[in-house]
KEKE-3310 file (N, C-alpha, C; in steps of 0.2 Angstrom, whole numbers, plus 5000, padded with zeros to 4 digits):
npx = (5170:5181:5193:5204:5207:5217:5228:5241:5244:5255:5253:5259:5259:5257:5251:5243:5228:5227:5234:5228:5214:5218:5221:5208:5200:5207:5205:5192:5190:5194:5207:5222:5227:5241:5247:5261:5272:5284:5298:5306:5314:5321:5310:5311:5316:5307:5296:5283:5270:5263:5261:5253:5254:5265:5275:5282:5282:5280:5267:5261:5265:5257:5244:5243:5244:5232:5223:5225:5222:5208:5203:5206:5218:5235:5249:5264:5280:5293:5310:5318:5327:5341:5344:5336:5342:5354:5351:5342:5342:5356:5358:5351:5358:5371:5367:5362:5374:5381:5376:5364:5346:5338:5325:5318:5307:5306:5318:5315:5304:5310:5321:5316:5301:5298:5308:5317:5306:5299:5307:5305:5292:5293:5299:5289:5280:5272:5264:5260:5262:5255:5252:5247:5247:5242:5239:5239:5240:5241:5240:5246:5237:5242:5256:5261:5267:5268:5259:5262:5250:5242:5233:5215:5211:5217:5223:5228:5237:5251:5261:5273:5282:5285:5292:5303:5300:5302:5298:5297:5293:5281:5273:5270:5263:5249:5238:5226:5219:5220:5209:5201:5194:5201:5191:5182:5190:5192:5178:5176:5185:5178:5166:5171:5174:5187:5201:5209:5202:5200:5213:5226:5234:5251:5265:5278:5295:5296:5305:5311:5312:5304:5314:5320:5328:5340:5347:5346:5355:5367:5369:5373:5385:5402:5409:5418:5414:5404:5407:5407:5403:5403:5390:5384:5379:5370:5377:5389:5391:5396:5387:5385:5387:5386:5380:5383:5381:5373:5361:5353:5342:5338:5329:5325:5319:5317:5326:5338:5344:5349:5349:5346:5334:5332:5335:5327:5319:5326:5332:5338:5349:5359:5373:5390:5399:5413:5420:5412:5401:5386:5374:5364:5349:5337:5320:5319:5330:5328:5322:5323:5327:5333:5341:5351:5349:5352:5354:5343:5329:5317:5300:5291:5297:5310:5316:5328:5342:5339:5326:5313:5297:5287:5279:5285:5288:5296:5296:5286:5274:5274:5268:5266:5276:5278:5291:5307:5315:5331:5339:5353:5368:5373:5363:5358:5350:5346:5336:5324:5314:5298:5295:5302:5306:5303:5314:5323:5329:5344:5346:5333:5319:5315:5301:5294:5280:5268:5253:5242:5251:5266:5282:5295:5309:5322:5335:5339:5353:5361:5358:5357:5362:5358:5367:5365:5364:5375:5383)
npy = (4940:4948:4940:4946:4957:4958:4958:4967:4977:4983:4996:5000:5016:5025:5037:5037:5030:5016:5011:5018:5013:5000:5001:5005:4994:4984:4989:4988:4975:4972:4973:4979:4993:5001:5015:5019:5029:5030:5041:5042:5049:5066:5079:5091:5088:5079:5086:5085:5089:5096:5087:5078:5064:5058:5050:5051:5064:5079:5082:5069:5063:5071:5068:5054:5056:5063:5053:5043:5050:5052:5039:5037:5030:5026:5035:5035:5043:5037:5039:5034:5037:5035:5021:5018:5026:5019:5006:5007:5019:5021:5009:5010:5019:5013:5002:5007:5013:5002:4997:4990:4989:4994:4989:4999:4998:4984:4982:4991:4984:4972:4976:4987:4988:4975:4970:4980:4987:4977:4976:4988:4986:4976:4984:4992:4983:4976:4962:4959:4964:4976:4980:4990:4983:4974:4959:4942:4932:4916:4903:4886:4874:4861:4859:4871:4881:4897:4905:4915:4923:4929:4944:4947:4955:4956:4967:4975:4967:4964:4955:4953:4962:4958:4946:4944:4941:4933:4917:4919:4932:4933:4925:4934:4944:4954:4957:4965:4970:4962:4954:4963:4973:4988:4998:4995:4998:5012:5015:5011:5019:5031:5029:5028:5041:5046:5058:5055:5049:5051:5053:5053:5038:5034:5036:5029:5031:5034:5043:5051:5065:5076:5078:5066:5049:5049:5062:5061:5051:5057:5067:5061:5054:5052:5060:5052:5039:5038:5036:5042:5035:5025:5022:5007:4997:4980:4974:4979:4992:5008:5021:5033:5043:5041:5047:5040:5024:5022:5029:5022:5008:4991:4987:5001:5014:5028:5043:5039:5046:5044:5049:5045:5041:5028:5020:5023:5014:5007:4999:4998:4985:4978:4981:4985:4984:4985:4991:5002:5003:5005:4995:4993:4989:4981:4976:4963:4957:4959:4948:4934:4918:4912:4915:4920:4921:4929:4930:4923:4920:4909:4910:4900:4886:4876:4860:4855:4856:4857:4854:4865:4867:4880:4896:4912:4930:4944:4957:4970:4972:4962:4948:4933:4919:4902:4891:4883:4880:4879:4875:4880:4880:4893:4902:4904:4903:4895:4900:4894:4899:4894:4900:4914:4929:4946:4959:4956:4961:4965:4967:4969:4961:4944:4934:4919:4908:4897:4894:4904:4906:4913:4907:4911:4921:4932:4941:4947:4942:4940:4937:4923:4921:4915:4906:4912:4925:4933:4947)
npz = (5725:5714:5705:5699:5706:5716:5708:5701:5687:5676:5664:5649:5644:5630:5627:5617:5608:5609:5620:5630:5629:5633:5646:5651:5648:5656:5669:5670:5671:5684:5688:5696:5690:5685:5677:5666:5659:5647:5645:5631:5622:5619:5623:5617:5604:5600:5596:5589:5587:5577:5567:5572:5573:5579:5592:5608:5612:5623:5623:5622:5634:5643:5638:5641:5655:5658:5654:5664:5675:5673:5674:5687:5691:5697:5691:5682:5677:5668:5666:5652:5643:5641:5640:5629:5619:5619:5615:5605:5596:5594:5588:5577:5569:5568:5561:5548:5544:5542:5530:5531:5534:5547:5559:5570:5579:5582:5589:5600:5606:5610:5618:5626:5629:5633:5641:5649:5654:5661:5672:5678:5682:5691:5701:5705:5710:5702:5695:5682:5664:5653:5636:5622:5610:5595:5596:5602:5617:5622:5634:5635:5643:5645:5641:5647:5639:5633:5620:5606:5596:5581:5579:5580:5570:5555:5548:5557:5564:5574:5577:5570:5575:5587:5589:5596:5609:5625:5633:5647:5647:5639:5648:5657:5651:5646:5632:5628:5617:5607:5602:5596:5583:5575:5574:5584:5595:5594:5596:5610:5616:5614:5621:5634:5635:5633:5631:5621:5611:5597:5592:5581:5574:5577:5566:5555:5560:5577:5583:5574:5565:5552:5544:5540:5540:5534:5536:5550:5553:5548:5557:5568:5566:5561:5546:5540:5541:5532:5517:5500:5484:5469:5457:5449:5436:5436:5426:5426:5421:5423:5431:5438:5453:5471:5487:5498:5505:5515:5513:5506:5502:5499:5485:5483:5473:5471:5470:5465:5454:5441:5428:5415:5403:5399:5409:5420:5427:5435:5450:5467:5469:5476:5488:5488:5501:5504:5493:5492:5483:5474:5468:5454:5445:5434:5439:5440:5446:5459:5465:5475:5482:5494:5510:5523:5541:5556:5574:5579:5588:5597:5600:5602:5610:5602:5601:5595:5583:5566:5553:5548:5542:5537:5537:5532:5535:5528:5530:5538:5531:5522:5513:5521:5517:5511:5517:5520:5534:5539:5554:5563:5573:5585:5584:5571:5555:5539:5526:5514:5502:5494:5483:5474:5483:5484:5485:5497:5512:5520:5538:5540:5550:5550:5551:5558:5555:5561:5555:5564:5574:5581:5578:5579:5576:5567:5561:5545:5537:5525:5507:5497:5482:5466:5454:5441:5444:5447:5454)
capx = (5176:5185:5200:5209:5208:5224:5234:5243:5246:5258:5251:5263:5255:5261:5247:5238:5221:5227:5236:5223:5209:5220:5220:5201:5198:5209:5202:5185:5191:5196:5214:5225:5231:5246:5250:5268:5274:5292:5301:5311:5317:5320:5304:5312:5318:5301:5290:5280:5262:5259:5259:5247:5255:5271:5275:5288:5282:5277:5260:5259:5265:5252:5238:5243:5242:5225:5219:5225:5218:5201:5202:5208:5223:5241:5253:5272:5284:5300:5315:5321:5331:5348:5343:5333:5347:5359:5348:5337:5344:5363:5358:5348:5363:5376:5365:5363:5381:5384:5373:5358:5340:5335:5318:5319:5301:5307:5323:5312:5300:5315:5325:5313:5295:5297:5314:5318:5299:5298:5311:5301:5286:5295:5300:5282:5276:5267:5265:5259:5263:5251:5253:5241:5249:5237:5242:5236:5244:5237:5245:5244:5236:5245:5263:5262:5270:5264:5259:5260:5246:5240:5227:5209:5211:5223:5225:5231:5241:5258:5266:5279:5286:5285:5295:5309:5298:5304:5293:5296:5290:5275:5268:5268:5260:5243:5237:5219:5217:5221:5203:5197:5196:5202:5185:5179:5194:5190:5171:5177:5188:5173:5162:5175:5175:5194:5203:5213:5198:5201:5220:5229:5240:5258:5267:5285:5300:5293:5310:5314:5307:5302:5320:5321:5333:5347:5350:5347:5362:5372:5370:5376:5391:5407:5409:5423:5410:5399:5411:5404:5406:5400:5384:5385:5373:5372:5381:5396:5392:5397:5381:5386:5390:5381:5382:5384:5377:5368:5356:5349:5340:5337:5322:5323:5319:5317:5332:5344:5347:5353:5349:5345:5327:5332:5337:5323:5315:5331:5331:5344:5349:5364:5378:5397:5402:5420:5422:5407:5398:5379:5373:5357:5347:5330:5317:5319:5336:5326:5319:5328:5324:5337:5344:5354:5347:5356:5351:5337:5326:5311:5295:5289:5303:5311:5320:5335:5343:5336:5323:5306:5293:5283:5279:5289:5287:5303:5295:5280:5268:5275:5263:5270:5277:5280:5298:5310:5320:5337:5342:5360:5370:5375:5357:5358:5346:5346:5329:5323:5307:5296:5295:5307:5303:5305:5318:5325:5334:5348:5344:5326:5317:5311:5297:5292:5273:5264:5246:5242:5256:5273:5287:5301:5312:5328:5337:5342:5360:5362:5354:5361:5361:5359:5373:5364:5363:5381:5383)
capy = (4944:4948:4936:4950:4963:4958:4958:4973:4977:4989:4997:5005:5021:5030:5043:5035:5027:5009:5010:5021:5008:4994:5003:5005:4987:4980:4992:4986:4968:4972:4973:4985:4996:5006:5018:5021:5032:5031:5046:5039:5054:5072:5082:5096:5084:5075:5090:5084:5089:5098:5081:5074:5057:5056:5049:5053:5071:5081:5081:5062:5062:5074:5064:5048:5058:5064:5047:5040:5054:5051:5032:5036:5025:5029:5037:5037:5044:5034:5041:5028:5040:5032:5014:5019:5028:5014:5000:5008:5024:5020:5003:5012:5023:5008:4997:5010:5014:4995:4995:4986:4993:4992:4990:5001:4995:4977:4983:4994:4979:4967:4979:4992:4987:4968:4969:4985:4989:4972:4977:4993:4983:4973:4989:4995:4978:4974:4955:4958:4970:4976:4985:4991:4979:4970:4952:4938:4927:4910:4898:4879:4871:4855:4860:4877:4885:4903:4905:4922:4922:4935:4948:4945:4960:4955:4973:4978:4962:4967:4950:4953:4966:4955:4939:4943:4940:4926:4913:4922:4939:4931:4923:4940:4949:4955:4960:4964:4973:4957:4952:4968:4977:4995:5002:4994:5001:5019:5016:5010:5026:5036:5027:5030:5048:5048:5063:5053:5045:5052:5055:5048:5033:5036:5033:5030:5030:5039:5048:5054:5071:5077:5078:5059:5045:5051:5067:5059:5047:5061:5071:5056:5050:5056:5059:5046:5033:5039:5038:5042:5030:5025:5018:5003:4992:4973:4972:4982:4998:5014:5025:5039:5043:5041:5051:5036:5019:5022:5033:5018:5002:4986:4989:5008:5017:5035:5046:5037:5052:5041:5054:5042:5038:5021:5016:5026:5009:5003:4998:4996:4978:4976:4985:4982:4989:4985:4995:5007:5003:5004:4991:4994:4985:4980:4974:4955:4955:4959:4942:4929:4912:4910:4919:4918:4925:4928:4932:4920:4917:4905:4911:4893:4883:4870:4855:4853:4858:4853:4858:4867:4869:4885:4902:4918:4937:4947:4964:4970:4972:4957:4942:4927:4914:4895:4891:4878:4884:4875:4878:4879:4883:4901:4906:4906:4899:4896:4900:4894:4900:4890:4905:4919:4934:4953:4964:4953:4966:4964:4971:4968:4955:4939:4931:4913:4907:4891:4896:4910:4906:4915:4902:4914:4926:4934:4947:4945:4944:4941:4933:4918:4922:4910:4907:4916:4932:4935:4954)
capz = (5724:5708:5706:5697:5710:5719:5703:5699:5680:5673:5657:5646:5642:5625:5626:5611:5610:5610:5627:5634:5630:5636:5653:5652:5649:5662:5675:5670:5673:5691:5689:5699:5685:5686:5671:5666:5652:5646:5641:5627:5618:5621:5621:5612:5598:5598:5596:5582:5588:5571:5562:5575:5572:5582:5599:5612:5613:5629:5623:5623:5641:5646:5636:5646:5662:5658:5654:5670:5680:5672:5676:5694:5692:5698:5684:5683:5671:5669:5661:5649:5637:5641:5637:5622:5615:5618:5612:5599:5592:5592:5584:5570:5566:5567:5555:5542:5542:5540:5524:5533:5535:5553:5561:5577:5583:5584:5594:5605:5609:5613:5624:5631:5631:5635:5645:5653:5657:5666:5678:5682:5684:5698:5706:5706:5713:5697:5692:5674:5660:5647:5631:5617:5604:5592:5596:5607:5620:5625:5637:5634:5649:5646:5642:5650:5635:5631:5613:5603:5591:5577:5581:5576:5565:5551:5545:5563:5568:5576:5579:5567:5579:5594:5589:5601:5616:5628:5636:5653:5646:5637:5653:5661:5647:5644:5626:5628:5611:5601:5599:5594:5577:5577:5574:5591:5600:5594:5599:5617:5618:5614:5626:5640:5635:5633:5627:5615:5607:5590:5591:5575:5575:5576:5560:5554:5566:5581:5586:5568:5562:5546:5540:5537:5543:5531:5540:5557:5553:5547:5563:5573:5564:5557:5538:5537:5541:5526:5511:5494:5479:5462:5456:5443:5435:5437:5421:5427:5418:5428:5430:5442:5460:5476:5493:5504:5505:5521:5510:5501:5504:5494:5482:5482:5466:5471:5472:5462:5450:5436:5423:5409:5403:5397:5415:5425:5430:5439:5457:5471:5469:5481:5490:5489:5506:5504:5488:5492:5476:5474:5462:5452:5439:5433:5445:5441:5450:5466:5467:5477:5486:5499:5514:5530:5546:5562:5581:5579:5594:5596:5605:5604:5610:5598:5605:5593:5577:5561:5548:5550:5537:5540:5533:5534:5533:5528:5532:5541:5526:5517:5514:5523:5511:5513:5516:5524:5538:5542:5560:5564:5580:5585:5583:5564:5551:5532:5524:5507:5500:5488:5477:5475:5486:5481:5490:5503:5514:5526:5543:5542:5553:5547:5557:5556:5557:5559:5555:5567:5579:5579:5580:5581:5571:5568:5557:5539:5537:5518:5503:5494:5475:5461:5449:5436:5446:5450:5453)
cpx = (5180:5192:5206:5211:5214:5230:5235:5246:5249:5256:5255:5259:5258:5257:5243:5232:5222:5229:5231:5217:5211:5219:5213:5198:5200:5206:5195:5184:5193:5203:5216:5229:5235:5249:5257:5269:5281:5294:5307:5316:5316:5314:5305:5313:5312:5295:5286:5272:5259:5257:5254:5248:5262:5271:5281:5288:5279:5270:5257:5260:5259:5245:5238:5241:5235:5221:5219:5221:5210:5199:5203:5213:5230:5245:5260:5275:5291:5305:5319:5326:5338:5348:5340:5338:5352:5357:5344:5341:5351:5363:5356:5354:5369:5373:5365:5370:5384:5380:5367:5352:5337:5328:5318:5313:5303:5313:5320:5308:5305:5318:5321:5306:5294:5304:5315:5311:5297:5302:5308:5295:5287:5296:5294:5277:5270:5268:5265:5261:5259:5253:5247:5243:5243:5240:5239:5241:5239:5242:5242:5243:5240:5253:5265:5266:5265:5265:5258:5256:5244:5234:5221:5208:5217:5227:5229:5236:5248:5263:5272:5284:5288:5289:5300:5307:5300:5298:5291:5292:5282:5270:5266:5265:5253:5242:5230:5216:5217:5215:5199:5199:5197:5196:5182:5183:5193:5183:5172:5180:5182:5168:5165:5176:5183:5196:5207:5209:5199:5208:5222:5234:5246:5260:5275:5289:5298:5298:5313:5309:5306:5308:5322:5327:5340:5350:5351:5354:5367:5374:5373:5382:5396:5407:5413:5419:5405:5402:5406:5407:5402:5394:5386:5379:5375:5376:5388:5397:5392:5391:5381:5389:5385:5384:5383:5379:5371:5361:5351:5347:5338:5329:5320:5324:5320:5323:5338:5348:5352:5354:5348:5338:5327:5333:5333:5320:5320:5330:5338:5344:5353:5369:5385:5400:5409:5422:5417:5403:5390:5377:5365:5355:5339:5327:5318:5325:5334:5323:5324:5324:5327:5340:5347:5351:5351:5352:5344:5335:5319:5306:5292:5295:5304:5316:5327:5336:5340:5332:5316:5303:5287:5282:5283:5287:5294:5302:5288:5273:5269:5270:5267:5270:5280:5288:5300:5316:5325:5340:5349:5362:5371:5369:5356:5354:5347:5338:5328:5316:5305:5296:5299:5303:5306:5309:5319:5330:5338:5347:5337:5324:5314:5308:5294:5285:5271:5257:5246:5247:5263:5278:5293:5303:5319:5329:5341:5349:5362:5358:5359:5358:5362:5364:5372:5363:5369:5382:5390)
cpy = (4943:4945:4941:4956:4964:4958:4965:4973:4984:4990:5002:5010:5026:5037:5043:5032:5020:5008:5012:5016:5002:4995:5003:4998:4983:4983:4989:4978:4967:4972:4979:4988:5001:5009:5020:5023:5033:5037:5043:5044:5061:5076:5087:5093:5081:5079:5090:5085:5092:5092:5077:5066:5055:5054:5052:5061:5073:5080:5074:5060:5065:5071:5058:5050:5059:5058:5043:5043:5053:5044:5032:5031:5029:5030:5038:5038:5041:5037:5036:5030:5036:5025:5014:5021:5023:5008:5001:5013:5023:5014:5005:5015:5018:5004:5001:5011:5007:4992:4990:4991:4990:4993:4992:4999:4988:4978:4986:4989:4974:4970:4983:4989:4980:4966:4974:4987:4984:4973:4983:4991:4979:4978:4992:4989:4975:4967:4955:4965:4970:4981:4985:4988:4975:4963:4948:4933:4922:4905:4891:4876:4865:4856:4866:4882:4891:4904:4912:4921:4929:4937:4945:4949:4959:4961:4977:4973:4965:4962:4950:4957:4963:4948:4938:4942:4933:4923:4917:4929:4937:4929:4928:4945:4949:4959:4961:4967:4967:4954:4957:4971:4985:5000:5001:4998:5009:5020:5015:5016:5031:5035:5029:5037:5050:5054:5062:5049:5045:5054:5050:5043:5036:5032:5034:5029:5036:5044:5052:5059:5071:5077:5071:5056:5047:5056:5065:5055:5052:5065:5067:5052:5054:5055:5053:5040:5033:5040:5038:5036:5030:5020:5014:4999:4985:4970:4975:4989:5004:5019:5032:5038:5043:5045:5047:5030:5019:5026:5029:5011:4997:4987:4996:5010:5024:5037:5044:5042:5049:5045:5051:5039:5031:5016:5019:5021:5005:5004:4997:4989:4975:4982:4982:4987:4989:4990:5002:5008:5001:5001:4991:4990:4985:4976:4966:4953:4956:4953:4936:4924:4911:4916:4916:4923:4924:4931:4929:4918:4914:4907:4904:4889:4877:4866:4854:4856:4854:4857:4859:4869:4874:4890:4908:4924:4940:4954:4964:4969:4966:4951:4936:4922:4907:4895:4885:4881:4878:4878:4876:4881:4890:4905:4909:4901:4900:4895:4899:4894:4896:4894:4911:4925:4941:4957:4961:4958:4965:4969:4970:4962:4950:4935:4924:4911:4900:4892:4903:4911:4908:4910:4906:4919:4928:4940:4944:4947:4945:4936:4928:4918:4916:4911:4912:4923:4935:4943:4956)
cpz = (5717:5709:5704:5701:5714:5715:5700:5692:5679:5666:5654:5642:5637:5625:5620:5613:5612:5617:5632:5635:5633:5644:5655:5653:5655:5669:5676:5672:5680:5692:5693:5694:5687:5679:5671:5659:5652:5642:5637:5623:5620:5619:5616:5605:5595:5598:5590:5583:5582:5566:5565:5575:5574:5589:5602:5614:5620:5629:5624:5630:5644:5644:5640:5653:5663:5658:5661:5676:5679:5674:5684:5695:5693:5691:5686:5677:5672:5663:5658:5643:5636:5637:5631:5617:5613:5614:5605:5594:5590:5587:5577:5566:5564:5561:5549:5539:5539:5534:5526:5535:5541:5554:5569:5582:5585:5590:5600:5609:5613:5619:5629:5633:5635:5639:5651:5657:5662:5673:5682:5685:5691:5703:5709:5709:5708:5694:5685:5671:5654:5642:5626:5610:5602:5591:5601:5610:5624:5628:5637:5641:5651:5647:5645:5646:5633:5623:5611:5597:5587:5580:5577:5570:5561:5549:5551:5566:5568:5578:5576:5571:5586:5594:5594:5608:5619:5631:5643:5652:5644:5643:5658:5657:5645:5637:5625:5622:5605:5598:5596:5587:5579:5578:5581:5596:5600:5598:5607:5620:5619:5620:5633:5640:5636:5629:5621:5610:5599:5588:5586:5578:5574:5569:5559:5560:5571:5583:5580:5566:5555:5541:5537:5541:5541:5535:5547:5558:5553:5553:5568:5571:5560:5550:5536:5537:5535:5520:5505:5489:5473:5462:5449:5442:5436:5432:5421:5424:5424:5426:5433:5449:5465:5482:5499:5504:5510:5518:5506:5505:5498:5491:5481:5475:5466:5473:5470:5457:5445:5430:5416:5408:5402:5404:5421:5429:5434:5447:5461:5472:5475:5483:5491:5494:5506:5499:5487:5485:5477:5468:5460:5446:5439:5439:5446:5445:5458:5469:5469:5482:5493:5503:5520:5535:5552:5568:5581:5586:5593:5602:5607:5604:5605:5602:5602:5586:5572:5556:5550:5544:5540:5535:5536:5531:5533:5529:5534:5537:5521:5518:5515:5517:5514:5512:5520:5527:5541:5548:5562:5571:5579:5583:5575:5560:5543:5530:5516:5506:5494:5482:5479:5478:5484:5487:5497:5506:5520:5531:5545:5546:5549:5552:5554:5559:5556:5560:5558:5573:5577:5582:5583:5576:5572:5563:5551:5538:5529:5514:5500:5486:5471:5457:5444:5437:5449:5448:5454)
residu = (UNK:UNK:UNK:UNK:UNK:UNK:UNK:UNK:UNK:UNK:UNK:UNK:UNK:UNK:UNK:UNK:UNK:UNK:UNK:UNK:UNK:UNK:UNK:UNK:UNK:UNK:UNK:UNK:UNK:UNK:UNK:UNK:UNK:UNK:UNK:UNK:UNK:UNK:UNK:UNK:UNK:UNK:UNK:UNK:UNK:UNK:UNK:UNK:UNK:UNK:UNK:UNK:UNK:UNK:UNK:UNK:UNK:UNK:UNK:UNK:UNK:UNK:UNK:UNK:UNK:UNK:UNK:UNK:UNK:UNK:UNK:UNK:UNK:UNK:UNK:UNK:UNK:UNK:UNK:UNK:UNK:UNK:UNK:UNK:UNK:UNK:UNK:UNK:UNK:UNK:UNK:UNK:UNK:UNK:UNK:UNK:UNK:UNK:UNK:UNK:UNK:UNK:UNK:UNK:UNK:UNK:UNK:UNK:UNK:UNK:UNK:UNK:UNK:UNK:UNK:UNK:UNK:UNK:UNK:UNK:UNK:UNK:UNK:UNK:UNK:UNK:UNK:UNK:UNK:UNK:UNK:UNK:UNK:UNK:UNK:UNK:UNK:UNK:UNK:UNK:UNK:UNK:UNK:UNK:UNK:UNK:UNK:UNK:UNK:UNK:UNK:UNK:UNK:UNK:UNK:UNK:UNK:UNK:UNK:UNK:UNK:UNK:UNK:UNK:UNK:UNK:UNK:UNK:UNK:UNK:UNK:UNK:UNK:UNK:UNK:UNK:UNK:UNK:UNK:UNK:UNK:UNK:UNK:UNK:UNK:UNK:UNK:UNK:UNK:UNK:UNK:UNK:UNK:UNK:UNK:UNK:UNK:UNK:UNK:UNK:UNK:UNK:UNK:UNK:UNK:UNK:UNK:UNK:UNK:UNK:UNK:UNK:UNK:UNK:UNK:UNK:UNK:UNK:UNK:UNK:UNK:UNK:UNK:UNK:UNK:UNK:UNK:UNK:UNK:UNK:UNK:UNK:UNK:UNK:UNK:UNK:UNK:UNK:UNK:UNK:UNK:UNK:UNK:UNK:UNK:UNK:UNK:UNK:UNK:UNK:UNK:UNK:UNK:UNK:UNK:UNK:UNK:UNK:UNK:UNK:UNK:UNK:UNK:UNK:UNK:UNK:UNK:UNK:UNK:UNK:UNK:UNK:UNK:UNK:UNK:UNK:UNK:UNK:UNK:UNK:UNK:UNK:UNK:UNK:UNK:UNK:UNK:UNK:UNK:UNK:UNK:UNK:UNK:UNK:UNK:UNK:UNK:UNK:UNK:UNK:UNK:UNK:UNK:UNK:UNK:UNK:UNK:UNK:UNK:UNK:UNK:UNK:UNK:UNK:UNK:UNK:UNK:UNK:UNK:UNK:UNK:UNK:UNK:UNK:UNK:UNK:UNK:UNK:UNK:UNK:UNK:UNK:UNK:UNK:UNK:UNK:UNK:UNK:UNK:UNK:UNK:UNK:UNK:UNK:UNK:UNK:UNK:UNK:UNK:UNK:UNK:UNK:UNK:UNK:UNK:UNK:UNK:UNK:UNK:UNK:UNK:UNK:UNK:UNK:UNK:UNK:UNK:UNK:UNK:UNK:UNK:UNK:UNK:UNK:UNK)
# end
C-alpha cells in the first residue's frame, strides 16, 4: 500500500506549467491531490492573454481546470481578491509612495501562498500544501528543523522569494520541482500531454498591465501624495524637475530627462523624501557596504542576538555576497558586506544564506553611507 495514499495535498494551481507538473508528480507518487486556483485579481483587469506571459487571467483559471480534469483530481477556485488587495496590492502602492521599491512576489508568498492558502487547506482537509516553486525542503531527522534549500537548477532558484516562510509552514510544504531543471519540467508536461506544456512563464508583476507600475500607483492614490520636486546632483547642482519620487528607484538611469550630454551617464543615487528631492550622480555613488534591514524573520531558528557570518542577496538576480549580520531586537539587523554592493535599494528584500540553505531575510530600510559620500 502506498503510504502517501491517505495524505491529501492542496496544490496551488496557477494555470502554468510548473504548478501543473507539480500536480502530475504528486499524483504519480500516490498523494490525494486537490487542485486549487486562487482568483487574486479582477479577470477584466488581468486580461493579458495577448502577452502570453501574465497570470491572474480567466484563461489561467481555465487552464488550471483543464489540467485537473485531465488528471481526474478535484478542482476548486478560491476568491482571494480581498486579502490579495490588502496584503499585496495596497502594500505595493504604499511602498512606492514612501520612496521604497517593493517586491510583491515576496509579499504574496508571505501572506497568500504560505499563510492564507494554508487556512484553505485546513478547510479542505489537506495535510500538506504544494507549489511549483523551484526550491527544496528537507527536515533534519535529529533536530526536527525544516531547512529551506536552493533548487538544483541555479538559474531557476526561487528561495529569495521564500525567505518569509515559517517552520510550521515549511513542515507542511512540498516543493517537488526543486530537484529538476526547467527543461525536464517541460518534458514531463509534454509526456503528460498537458495543455500548458509550452505555455510561457509569467513575467514581471502579475497584476500590472502594460502601462507599468507608475500609472498603476497614480490610479490608486491622490495627487497630494505624489508631489513633484527638483532633481539635484550629489554635488548640490540643480538639474531639473521630477514628476514624483515614486516614479524612480535606486540605480535607475532611464527616464531622468536631464537634457545635458555631460551627465547622461548619471543614475538615481538617493531620494530626499522630506524635501521631495531626487539625487543623481555618477555610478560610483551607487556602491555601498552597509545597510539596516527590518521585519527580519529566520527560517532557520537562531537562539540569540549577536553576529552571524554568511552571504546575502539584495535582489533576486544579485550574486550573493559575504557579509557580517549583527542581529538586534525588534527584528532589525545591520549588515556589513566585505565588498561594496551596487544599488542597495530600500524596500527590496535581503536574504541570508549559509551555503545552499536560507537562514532568513528581511526588508532593506536604509543604507549607511561612508563619510566621504555625504549627499
